[in-house]
N, C-alpha and C positions, 0 to 999 in steps of 0.2 A: 504494500500499500504506500501511497505518498505520505511523507511526513506531514502531520497535522499539529496545529497548536490550538488548544482550547483554553480560554481565560474565563474565569468565573469570579464574580464579586459576591461575597457572602457575609451577612452581618452576624456579629455576636448577638446574643439576646440576654436580657436580664429577667430572671424569674421572679415574679411577684409571689406566687406559691411555688415552693421548691420541690425538687425531686431528690430524694436521698435514700438509697437502699433499693435493691433489685429483687423482685419476687422471682424472676427467672434470669439468672446471670448470663446464660447462653443467648437468650433472645432479647436481653436488655429490656425487660418489662418491669415497670416501676410498681410500687405499692399504691401510689396515689396519682390522681390527675395533677397537672401543673399548668401554670399560666404565666405568659411572658410577653415581652415587647422587644421587637427587633430594633437594633441601635444603629443610628445613622453614621456615626464617626468611629465606631469600633467595628472594623470589618477586616476580612482576610481576602487578599487577591491570590487566587490559586491558578497557576498556569500549568497545564499538562501538555508536554510535547510527546506525541505518540511516536514510537519507534518500530520499524519493521522487525528488528531483532528483539525477540521476546525476552532474551536474557538481560537486556538493559532494564534495570529497575533502580532508579536513583531519586533521591530527595534532596532538595536544596532549600535552605531556610534563610531568609533575611530577617534578623531580629529587629525589633522596634528601634528606630533611629539609626540602625546600621546602614552602611552604604554598599555592603557586599553580601552576596549569597554564600553561605557555607554549606558544604556537603554534610548531610546528617546520616548517621548510621545507628546501629543498636535498636533500641525499643521503638523509636519513632518510625524508622524505616520498616521495621517488622509489622507494625500496625497497618501501615499503608499497603504493604504486600499482602497481608492477610485479608484486608478489605477488598483489594482488587480481586483476589481469588473468590471471595464470598460473593461479590457482585456478579462475576462471570458465572458462578455456579447457579445463583438464584435466577439469573436471566436465561440460563441454559444457552449461553452464547457460544457459538462455534469458533468465532474469531478469537485470536490472541494478539496481544501487542505488548511491546516494551514501553517504558515511559521514563521521562525525566520530568519531575515535578518541582515547580518553583513556588514557594509560599512566602507571602509578605504580609505582615500585620501592621495595622495602623495604631496598635496599642500593645502594651507588654503581654507576652504570652505566659501561660501557666502562673498567672497572678490573680486568679479569681475573677476574670472578666470574660470567661467562656470562649477562650481561643480554640479549644478543641471543637466546640460546636460550630464556630464559623469555618474552621478548616475542613472538617469532615462533611459538612453540608455542601461546601463548595466542591469538594472532591467527588461527592456523590453525583452532582450535576455533570462534572467533567467526565467521569467514567461512563456514565450513561451515554453521553454524546460520543465518547470514543467507541463504544460498542454499537453505535448507530441506533440506539433505542429511545423511544419516547414513551413515557408512562404518565398516568394521571398523577396529580400532585399528591394525593393520598399515598400512592405507592412509592413515590419518591421520598416522602417523609418516613415511611416504614424502612426503606432502604438506608436512609441516613441514620436512623436509630440503630440499625444493626452494625454500624461502623464500630460500635463500642462506646462512642460518645452519645449517650441517649439524648442529651439536650440538643444535638445536631438536628433532630427531627423538627424542633421548634423554629429553626432558622430557614426552613424551606418555605412555609406559607408567608403571606404578607402581614405586616402590622402587628396586631395584638393576637397572640396565638394560644390555643388551648390544647394541651397534649392529653388525650384520653388514654388512661392507663390500659384499658382493654382487658380482655380475658385471654388473648393469645396474640401471636405476632400480627395476624391479619387485622386485628381490631385495636392495636396500640399505635396511634399516629397523632400528628398535630394538625390543626386546621385553624383558619382565621376566624375569630369571633367578631372582630371589628377592624375596619381598614385603618391605615396609618393616620388619616386625617380625622378620625372619630373624636379624639380628645387630644388637645395640645399639651400633652405631658412632656416633661423634659427629664432626662436621666443625666445628672451631673456626676461623672465618675471622679472621685477624689483618689488620685494615685498617691498613696502614702509610701509605697515601695514598689519598684518595678522588678525586684528580684524574683526569681522563680521559686515557687513553693517546693518544699522537699518531698511532700507526699501528694500524689495526684488525686484528683477526684475519683478516677477509675479505681484506684487502690482503696480509697476511703469507703466507697460504696460497699465493698465486700464485708466490712466489719460493722456496718450500721446497726445490724440487729443485736449486736452484743451490748448495746446501750440499754439500761433499764428504762430509759425514757422513749425508746423507739416506738413501741406500740401505743403508749399513751399519746405520743405526737400524732400518730395516724388518726386517732379519734378527734383530736383538735383540728386536724386538717379538714376532716369531713365538714366541720362547722365553718371553718374559715373560707373554704372554697365557695360555699353558697353565699356567705356574707360579702366576700370581696367581689363576686360577680355582680351582685345587686348594687354595691357601691360604685362599681366601675360603670355600669350602664346609667346610673343616676349622676355620674361625674361628681360624686361626693368625696372630695379629696381627704377630708378629715377622717372619715370612717375608713376609706381606702388605705390611708397612711398608717392608721393605728393597727390595721390588720397586717400590713407590710412588716411593721416592727415586731409584732407578736410572732409572726412566722419566722423572721430572721433569728430571734432569740431562741425559739423552739428548735430550729435547725442546728444552731451551734451548741445548744445544750446537749443534743444527741452526739454531735461530733466530739465534744470534750469529754463525754462519759462513755464512749465506746472503747473497745479494747483491741489494739492500742489506741489511746486517745489522740485526737487531732486538735491542736491548739493553733488555729489559723490566725486568730486575733493577736495583734501586738499591742504594746502600750500606746502606740499612736492611734490604733483603732478605738481603744477605750476613751482616750482623751478627746477624739473627734466626735464620738457619740455624745459625750457630755456637752460638747459645744453645740451640737445640733439641737439637743433638748433645750438648752439655754437660749439659743438664738431664736428658736421657734416661739418662745414666750414673748418675743417682741412683736408678735402678730404676723409673722411671715410663715405660712404653712409649707413645710417641707419635711420629708421623712426618709429614714435610712433603710436600706436593705443591703445585705452582704451575702455574696455567694461563698464558694469554698476558697477563701483567701482573706487577706487582711485589708484589702482596699474596699472603699465604701461607695455605694451608689446612692445619690440623693435624688428622690423623686419629688418633683414640684410641677407647677404649671408654667407655661411660657411667660405669663405676665410677671412672674417673680424671678425668672431665670437670671437676669443681669445682676440684681442685687445680691442674690444668693451666691452666684459664682464669684463676684467681687469679694465678698466676705471670706469665703474659704480659700480663695487664691492667696490671701495674705496671712493664712495661718501657718505657723512654723512646721506643723506635722505634714502639711500637704506639699508634695513635690511638684504636682502638675494636676490640672483638671482637664477632662474631656467632656464636652457638652453634646448630648445626643437627643435627637427627636425620633419618633416612630417612623420606620421605613418599610419598604417591601422586603421580601425574603431574597434568597439567593437567585442570581441571574447570570446567565451566560452572556458575556460581553462580546466575545469574538470566537 
């Protein structure tokens, strides 16, 4: 075949209701539904150069703010190769191809900002294109979930996405529940540290059930999912934000009490949470949510974005801020 180059832009997403722990580790089926927003300025550009020589399987990564792509080996490359084989098998594709993959992030990777979700959702689109296959969005979401990064399924649809836990692989997928322009929310990412976390989310999921708070958390999620959905469609930021923070604390309580424990929060995280609570008392509604990392996402409305961003930009704990609005899901650019 002629050499082909496929480029995909795929957003990271911030989960309002989190997913932690897998009911089926092989199929990456979660214990609970989750709810997220695709992020405009936290995205991954994935370029796949298809090669006639199927032996060529290479991965190159340009780190945040780096100027060069560096060849990646070890676990990262293994996950990509395994996913290629899985996609080919699930599609029952007769074709084979080699690949050189170039991945570039607009934000720090492995820092609790869903870099695996943006990368593997983009790679899903690229591999499908490479095999010459077109699938309905639901099937693409399922395929992205099977990459091993479950949250990747939420970066496929547009805007605000709901991942249905499902009962099996065919019924566990993400879909849009509201388009990007439904609510002018902002996600202001406070980068407290750009260093990579030492324990990946994929590893952490395996031990979630060892926490004595894991199953009580699931009971709480059942209530929170209904409440946050109502608050979202009413655009009630106060109720929405209160649930965000409850959900975040619940998630990290499980992480800190599982075995071995995961202490993603740093001293900077705690200090910044305190400042959010204090600054909010001045009548500026904004709320925190934190994924598997120490960096903080602030959720607010567009009208308050500038004042909030200016305040946190000047805090000593904050290295940098990234401001996001809701956007479409992964898209093939070329």
